[in-house]
N, C-alpha and C positions, 0 to 999 in steps of 0.2 A: 562842380557838378559833372563836367565832362570826364574828368579824371576818374570819378567814382563810377560813371557809366562804363568806361573802359575796363574797370576792375569788376564789372558785373554786379556792383553793389547798388542796385536800383533804389532801395529804400533810402539809403544815405544820400543819393543823388537828388531824390525828391525832397528830402529834408533841407538840403542846401538851397534849392530854388524850385519850388513847386510850379511856378508859372512857366519858366523856361523848360522844365521837364515835360510839361503838357504841350507847349507850343512847338518844341523842336520836332517831334514826330509829324505834326501837321505841316510844318514847313518842308520837311523832308518828303512827305507824300506829294505836296504841290510841286516840288522840284522834279521828282521822278515823273509825275504826270506831264509836266511841261516838256521834259526831254522826250518822253514818249510821243507827244503830239508833234514835236519838232522832227522826230525821225519818221513818223508815219505820214506826215503831210508832205507830199512830193511836189506839189505845185507852188505853194506859197511859203512853206516852212515858217509859219507865223506861230509864235508862242503866245497863247492867250494870256492877257493881263488880268491881274486881280482887280476887282471892282474897287475904286478909291474909297467907297463907303466902308468896306471891310478893313482896309488899311487904317482908316481913321479910328474905327472901333477898336482894333487891336492896339493902336497907339494909346488911346484913352485907357484901355485896360492895363497896359504896361505902366503908364504913369500913375494910375490909381494904386496899383500894386506896390510900386516903389514908395509912394507916400504912406500908404497904410502900414507897410512893413516897418516904418520908423515911428509909428505911434504906439505908445505902451499898451494900449487896449488891445492891439492886434499883435502882441508879442509872439503868438504862435506861428506867425509868418516869417520870423527871423530865422536865419540859418542856424541849425543846431548840429552838433556832432554826437553820434550815438556810440 
């Protein structure tokens, strides 16, 4: 997927792994926001942590996606090459 993103072939990158394609920009935005907070906070320089509930929800989503992707009924989630 990342190789296809570097080639600017976003549709194929999405077809390889739709979940990572959606979560990667969110993770990148969080990382940029954390770095921004770290730079602008002159006293504490504390990076705010993600709420553990969100981490657990994301973990459950990733596990369910991995399971569903291997069930024949959800074959549209499997990686495909166009």
